VEXZATI-989046 format. One record per atom (N, C-alpha, C): x, y, z; atom name; residue in one letter. Coordinates in steps of 0.1 Angstrom, whole numbers, padded with zeros to 4 digits. Layout:
! residues N
x y z atom type
X Y Z CA a
...
This chain:
! residues 80
x y z atom type
0141 -0002 -0112 N m
0128 -0008 -0109 CA m
0124 -0004 -0095 C m
0111 0000 -0093 N s
0106 0004 -0080 CA s
0104 -0008 -0072 C s
0106 -0007 -0059 N r
0104 -0019 -0050 CA r
0089 -0018 -0045 C r
0082 -0007 -0047 N v
0068 -0006 -0043 CA v
0059 -0013 -0053 C v
0050 -0022 -0048 N s
0041 -0029 -0057 CA s
0027 -0023 -0057 C s
0023 -0018 -0045 N e
0010 -0012 -0044 CA e
0011 0001 -0035 C e
0002 0011 -0039 N l
0000 0023 -0031 CA l
-0015 0024 -0028 C l
-0018 0025 -0015 N f
-0032 0026 -0011 CA f
-0041 0015 -0018 C f
-0035 0003 -0019 N s
-0042 -0009 -0024 CA s
-0042 -0010 -0039 C s
-0037 0000 -0047 N f
-0037 0000 -0061 CA f
-0023 -0004 -0066 C f
-0023 -0013 -0076 N s
-0010 -0017 -0082 CA s
-0004 -0005 -0089 C s
0009 -0003 -0087 N v
0016 0008 -0092 CA v
0017 0007 -0107 C v
0014 -0004 -0113 N n
0015 -0006 -0128 CA n
0002 -0002 -0135 C n
-0008 0002 -0127 N r
-0021 0006 -0134 CA r
-0019 0020 -0140 C r
-0024 0021 -0152 N k
-0023 0034 -0159 CA k
-0036 0042 -0159 C k
-0047 0035 -0154 N d
-0060 0041 -0154 CA d
-0063 0048 -0141 C d
-0053 0050 -0132 N i
-0056 0055 -0119 CA i
-0052 0070 -0119 C i
-0060 0078 -0112 N d
-0057 0092 -0110 CA d
-0048 0093 -0098 C d
-0035 0091 -0099 N w
-0026 0090 -0088 CA w
-0026 0103 -0079 C w
-0027 0114 -0085 N k
-0028 0126 -0078 CA k
-0039 0126 -0067 C k
-0051 0122 -0072 N e
-0062 0121 -0063 CA e
-0061 0110 -0052 C e
-0055 0099 -0056 N i
-0053 0088 -0047 CA i
-0044 0092 -0036 C i
-0033 0098 -0039 N i
-0023 0103 -0030 CA i
-0028 0114 -0021 C i
-0036 0123 -0027 N e
-0042 0134 -0019 CA e
-0052 0128 -0008 C e
-0060 0118 -0012 N q
-0070 0112 -0003 CA q
-0064 0104 0008 C q
-0053 0097 0005 N q
-0046 0089 0015 CA q
-0055 0078 0022 C q
-0064 0073 0014 N q
-0074 0064 0020 CA q
-0070 0049 0019 C q
-0072 0042 0029 N c
-0070 0027 0029 CA c
-0084 0021 0028 C c
-0086 0013 0017 N p
-0099 0007 0015 CA p
-0102 -0004 0025 C p
-0091 -0010 0032 N y
-0093 -0021 0041 CA y
-0098 -0016 0055 C y
-0096 -0004 0058 N v
-0101 0002 0071 CA v
-0111 0013 0069 C v
-0113 0017 0056 N q
-0122 0027 0052 CA q
-0119 0041 0059 C q
-0106 0043 0060 N k
-0102 0056 0065 CA k
-0088 0059 0061 C k
-0082 0070 0065 N r
-0068 0073 0061 CA r
-0058 0062 0066 C r
-0049 0060 0057 N c
-0038 0050 0060 CA c
-0031 0054 0073 C c
-0029 0045 0082 N f
-0024 0048 0095 CA f
-0008 0049 0095 C f
-0002 0044 0084 N k
0013 0044 0083 CA k
0017 0058 0079 C k
0023 0066 0087 N v
0026 0080 0084 CA v
0042 0082 0084 C v
0046 0092 0078 N r
0060 0096 0079 CA r
0063 0101 0093 C r
0075 0097 0098 N k
0079 0102 0111 CA k
0081 0117 0111 C k
0087 0122 0100 N s
0090 0136 0100 CA s
0078 0145 0096 C s
0068 0139 0090 N e
0056 0146 0086 CA e
0043 0138 0088 C e
0038 0138 0100 N s
0027 0129 0104 CA s
0014 0131 0096 C s
0013 0142 0089 N d
0001 0145 0081 CA d
0002 0138 0067 C d
0013 0131 0064 N i
0014 0124 0052 CA i
0015 0109 0054 C i
0005 0102 0048 N s
0004 0088 0049 CA s
0014 0082 0039 C s
0020 0071 0042 N i
0030 0064 0033 CA i
0022 0056 0023 C i
0013 0048 0027 N g
0004 0041 0017 CA g
0010 0029 0010 C g
0021 0024 0014 N t
0027 0013 0007 CA t
0021 0000 0013 C t
0013 -0007 0005 N c
0007 -0019 0009 CA c
0016 -0031 0008 C c
0023 -0032 -0004 N t
0032 -0043 -0006 CA t
0045 -0038 -0013 C t
0056 -0044 -0009 N v
0069 -0040 -0015 CA v
0076 -0053 -0020 C v
0085 -0051 -0029 N k
0093 -0063 -0035 CA k
0106 -0063 -0027 C k
0111 -0076 -0025 N y
0124 -0078 -0019 CA y
0132 -0088 -0027 C y
0144 -0085 -0030 N g
0153 -0095 -0037 CA g
0163 -0087 -0045 C g
0174 -0094 -0048 N k
0185 -0087 -0056 CA k
0183 -0088 -0071 C k
0177 -0099 -0076 N n
0175 -0100 -0090 CA n
0161 -0103 -0094 C n
0157 -0100 -0106 N l
0143 -0101 -0110 CA l
0138 -0116 -0110 C l
0147 -0126 -0111 N d
0143 -0140 -0111 CA d
0139 -0145 -0097 C d
0143 -0137 -0087 N n
0141 -0142 -0073 CA n
0135 -0131 -0064 C n
0124 -0126 -0068 N i
0117 -0115 -0061 CA i
0107 -0120 -0052 C i
0106 -0115 -0039 N f
0096 -0118 -0030 CA f
0087 -0106 -0028 C f
0074 -0108 -0027 N v
0065 -0097 -0025 CA v
0061 -0097 -0010 C v
0064 -0087 -0003 N l
0062 -0086 0011 CA l
0050 -0077 0014 C l
0042 -0081 0024 N i
0031 -0072 0028 CA i
0037 -0061 0037 C i
0035 -0049 0033 N g
0041 -0037 0040 CA g
0031 -0032 0051 C g
0019 -0037 0051 N c
0009 -0032 0060 CA c
0009 -0041 0073 C c
0012 -0035 0084 N s
0012 -0043 0096 CA s
-0001 -0043 0103 C s
-0011 -0037 0097 N n
-0024 -0036 0103 CA n
-0032 -0049 0104 C n
-0030 -0057 0095 N g
-0038 -0070 0094 CA g
-0051 -0069 0087 C g
-0056 -0056 0085 N n
-0069 -0054 0079 CA n
-0068 -0058 0064 C n
-0056 -0059 0059 N r
-0054 -0063 0045 CA r
-0060 -0076 0042 C r
-0060 -0085 0052 N y
-0065 -0098 0051 CA y
-0080 -0100 0055 C y
-0086 -0089 0058 N l
-0100 -0090 0063 CA l
-0110 -0086 0051 C l
-0120 -0094 0051 N q
-0131 -0091 0041 CA q
-0144 -0093 0048 C q
-0152 -0084 0049 N t
-0165 -0084 0057 CA t
-0162 -0089 0071 C t
-0152 -0083 0077 N a
-0148 -0086 0091 CA a
-0145 -0100 0094 C a
-0140 -0108 0084 N s
-0135 -0121 0087 CA s
-0123 -0124 0078 C s
-0114 -0132 0083 N i
-0102 -0135 0076 CA i
-0106 -0145 0065 C i
-0101 -0142 0052 N y
-0104 -0151 0041 CA y
-0091 -0158 0036 C y
């Protein structure tokens, strides 16, 4: 089971997504530009993990926000 829940704001469970295009664009819809979380070894590649799962078994999984930007909580420039 993958621990990543979302990439570039899209659920990893979606089958209707053109993942190649999403990964090539590296766009964060919350800041309307390239995701600022980049690989240390390759700064031209954005990581794009918005949320990840944490826990040892499937009955007790926590979903953690992986984006430290805070823009994930913003909608029309206000916190909702």
